Short mmCIF file of the C-alpha atoms (twelve columns), coordinates in Angstrom:
data_MODEL
# 
_entry.id   MODEL 
# 
loop_
_atom_site.group_PDB 
_atom_site.id 
_atom_site.type_symbol 
_atom_site.label_atom_id 
_atom_site.label_alt_id 
_atom_site.label_comp_id 
_atom_site.label_asym_id 
_atom_site.label_seq_id 
_atom_site.Cartn_x 
_atom_site.Cartn_y 
_atom_site.Cartn_z 
_atom_site.pdbx_PDB_model_num 
ATOM 1  C CA . MET A 1  101.677 -28.747 19.735 1 
ATOM 2  C CA . SER A 2  101.192 -25.450 20.628 1 
ATOM 3  C CA . GLY A 3  97.230  -24.799 20.807 1 
ATOM 4  C CA . HIS A 4  97.486  -27.558 23.431 1 
ATOM 5  C CA . LYS A 5  100.060 -25.980 25.405 1 
ATOM 6  C CA . GLY A 6  98.138  -22.668 25.195 1 
ATOM 7  C CA . PHE A 7  95.187  -23.763 25.817 1 
ATOM 8  C CA . LYS A 8  96.628  -25.921 29.270 1 
ATOM 9  C CA . GLU A 9  98.504  -22.363 30.123 1 
ATOM 10 C CA . LEU A 10 95.141  -20.731 30.257 1 
ATOM 11 C CA . LYS A 11 93.479  -23.253 32.265 1 
ATOM 12 C CA . GLU A 12 96.079  -23.349 34.944 1 
ATOM 13 C CA . LEU A 13 95.572  -19.192 34.653 1 
ATOM 14 C CA . SER A 14 91.907  -20.306 35.470 1 
ATOM 15 C CA . VAL A 15 91.288  -18.576 32.615 1 
ATOM 16 C CA . THR A 16 88.697  -21.363 30.869 1 
ATOM 17 C CA . ASP A 17 87.756  -24.269 32.732 1 
ATOM 18 C CA . ALA A 18 88.808  -27.033 30.409 1 
ATOM 19 C CA . ILE A 19 91.267  -28.027 27.228 1 
ATOM 20 C CA . PRO A 20 89.403  -28.613 24.133 1 
ATOM 21 C CA . GLU A 21 89.517  -31.802 21.869 1 
ATOM 22 C CA . MET A 22 91.813  -31.335 19.327 1 
ATOM 23 C CA . THR A 23 92.592  -32.985 15.815 1 
ATOM 24 C CA . GLY A 24 95.669  -33.285 14.043 1 
ATOM 25 C CA . ILE A 25 94.914  -33.746 10.216 1 
ATOM 26 C CA . GLN A 26 97.546  -33.570 7.798  1 
ATOM 27 C CA . ALA A 27 97.537  -33.955 3.712  1 
ATOM 28 C CA . GLU A 28 97.725  -37.588 2.803  1 
ATOM 29 C CA . GLY A 29 101.823 -37.192 0.788  1 
ATOM 30 C CA . SER A 30 102.613 -34.571 3.491  1 
ATOM 31 C CA . ARG A 31 103.593 -36.524 6.709  1 
ATOM 32 C CA . PRO A 32 105.579 -34.226 9.277  1 
ATOM 33 C CA . VAL A 33 103.811 -35.318 12.052 1 
ATOM 34 C CA . VAL A 34 104.192 -38.800 11.516 1 
ATOM 35 C CA . ASP A 35 108.090 -38.362 10.725 1 
ATOM 36 C CA . VAL A 36 108.026 -36.799 14.065 1 
ATOM 37 C CA . ILE A 37 106.498 -39.512 15.849 1 
ATOM 38 C CA . ASP A 38 108.091 -42.016 14.179 1 
ATOM 39 C CA . ARG A 39 111.827 -40.262 14.672 1 
ATOM 40 C CA . ALA A 40 110.565 -40.102 18.405 1 
ATOM 41 C CA . ARG A 41 109.847 -43.756 18.986 1 
ATOM 42 C CA . ASP A 42 112.958 -45.165 17.417 1 
ATOM 43 C CA . GLY A 43 115.545 -42.958 19.680 1 
ATOM 44 C CA . LEU A 44 116.572 -39.984 16.586 1 
# 
């Protein structure tokens, strides 16, 4: 999640005071995020 990484870096540089809450959304039938999480969980 590059958006979160960017905000984390901005906070570390004192450009912002907080990291905003983020939500990921993907269309039904398209599950690349879930697939990556499942593979990581299975140790692949």
